[in-house]
N, C-alpha and C positions, 0 to 999 in steps of 0.2 A: 171472847173468851177471858176466864177470873184466869189471876195471876195463882202458878203455882210454884217457883222456886223461893228457896232461903236464899238471901245473900250479905255474908258477913264482911265488911270491910271497915279492915284496921288501920286505923289515923292514931297519929302525934300532934299535942298542940306544937306550937312553934313561937319564938319571940322576934327569931330576927328576920326580916320584911324588908321587900326593895330587890330592884334588881341583879345585886351584887350577890344578896344573902339566896337568890333563886339559881344562879347561875351554880353556886356554893351546891347548892342542896340535888343539882341534876348531874353535878360531876359524880358525886356519891352515888348516884342511882336510886335518888330518893325524886316526888314529884312534887311540889310544892301546890297547896290549893286551901280553900275557905269552907265554912257551911256557917248558913246566914238565914233570916227569915223564924218564924217559929216564936215572933217578939223576943227573942234573948241577940245579944250583938252578935256583930260579927267575930267568927276565932280564926285566926291561920292556922292550918294544918299542914304536915307533911305525911306522907304514904310511901309504901315500897313501892319502886319501879313496877320491877317485876309482880306482884302478888298481883298491882292494880290491873297492870295489863292483859293477866291469866282474865280476872273479870270483865273484862271490856270485852271477851273473845264472845264472851254469850251473849245472841240477841234480844232475851229477856232483863237484861240489868238495865239498859236505858228505860226500859218500861214499867218499871216495878219498884215496888215499897222497897228501901233498902234499910239496913240496921248497919248506921255509923258506930263503929266502938274507939271512942278515943278516952285513953287514960281511964280503961278500964269503965267509963260511964259510956252507954248505948244510947242512941238517939234514932229516929224513924227519917229518915232524908226520900230526896230522890236525885237524880244526876240533871244537873241543869245547865251544866256546860263544861266543853272536853276540849284543849286545843294540845294537838297533833303537831311536832314537827312536819315540814312540808316534807321534807325523801326522808330523813330519816326513821326509823321503825322507833319512834319515844313519843314518850307525853310529857304537856308544855308544863302543862297546866290544869285545874281540874276544879268544878265548883260545884256543892251539895246543897239541898233548900230543905229545910227544917218542914216539915207536914203535919198539919194538927187534925186529929178524927173530924173536926166540926167544920173545915175551911177548904172549900173547892179548888179540886186543883186544874190547872191547865196542862196538857202535856202529848207530845205527839206519840202516835199510838203505829206501828208498823199493821200492812193488810194483808193479809194470806189468802190467795185468792184458792179455790180448789171447786173439783168438777168440769175442767177445763179441756181433758179428754174427751168427755161426754158430749160437749156442749155441741148440737146440732149443725149451728153454724161453722163452726171448725172441722168436727168428725165429718158430715153428709155434704156438706155444701162445698169446702176447701179453702176457709176463712183464715184471718190470722187473729188472734188473740193481744191488743197492744195495751197494755198495762199504765194506764195514763199519771195514773196515784198510786205510790207505795207503802204511805203513812197518811194519815189525820189526824189534824188537832182534835184532842177531846176534853172535856168540863166531869168532872164527875169529883165526890167524895174520896180520900184516900183508899177505902174499905172496899171500893166500888172500883177500883180501880185494873182495868182487865191486861192482859201479858201482849195479845194482839187483837183482832177483830178479823171473824173471816167472813169471807164473803161467798156465797157462790154461786159459781157461773156457769152450772152443768145443765142451763136451760138457753141459754143465750143463741138469739139465732145471728143469721145472715145480717150485718148492717146495723145489728140494735147496737145499745149505749147505756149505761148502768150509770147513774149518777148518784153521788152522796145520799139523796133520800132512799134510796133502794137498798141501801146498807140496814138490816139484821142488827139492833144494837144492844149490849147486855142492858139489865136491869139501872137503872140509875146514871147512864153515860147518856152524854148530848154531844152532837158535835156543831164545833164555836164555828164553823161557817155555815151553818143551819140553822145556828141563833141568828146572824147578819144577814140570813134569808141569800146565801151563796150558794146554787146548789149545783155545783162544779161535776163535769166529769169523771168516772175513775176507774171506766173500763170500757174497751168498745173490739167487736169485731166484724171485719170487713176483708175484703178479697185484697189483698197485694197490689200494687199497681205497678207493674212493669215499665221498665225503664226502656228506649230502644234501644238495638245497639248501634253502634258509631258506626259509619258506611267506609267501608275500606279502599281505600285508593289505589288500584290495578294498573299493570300497562295498558292495559285496553282503556280504561279511564280517561276521557281527554280533559285534562288541567288547561283553564281557561289562564289567560296572560296576568289577572288579576289577583291569582294564585299562587302564582311562581314570584320568590321573593326579591326584593327591589334591587339585592345588589346580585341576583344572577342576572336580572333580565338586563342589570348594567352592565354584566361581564360579557353577556352576549351582543349587546349595542357595538359595547369596544372592539371585539373579535372581527365586527363586521368591517366596522372603521378600518383598522388595519389592513385586514385584506382588501378591500379598497384602494387605500394607498399603496400597495407594492401592483396595483395593474396600474 
């Protein structure tokens, strides 16, 4: 599906680089980052943390051509790398790549599965749909970049598997895996496997000596010896 969002990312160039400088920026609620590619030099940048965090909440941000505004000048970019803190809601670093209209991109695009509630294998046969892949790597020119790709599974039958080659692609878009003849499965529909319930041991259930803990067996033996000694 063609992208229909417009994202504006505000940034400023920075001169101080290195780990110490990055720590100072983070303490000031800034995010260090860079923009590179497009036949130009790599440029260190800084971003307002909260504004960037709001943009990152939108799924489309990760698969869209973005407008990066740097000190009043604009560039077309894509998000290439994002580093988050392991347990705090904090963005540590962000990388953007410049795009050129005549140069193909490689990007991961989400899959949106539709029609699952009507799939005969699930609706009539009681099967369960398993999403094996949730995104795919594509190759296309910037103007052909889709926001996501829809996969219609409304006709999926029991024990049926769809592969990458079953995806209906937008014009100008190729799947990188298929370019390498790697036709991976993306979704399946099957009857869920029933796990056997564990057998409960009751008072009526005989227990063999091998099932009794060694410490208990020893205690019983010792008790018998003591009783024998008293006799």
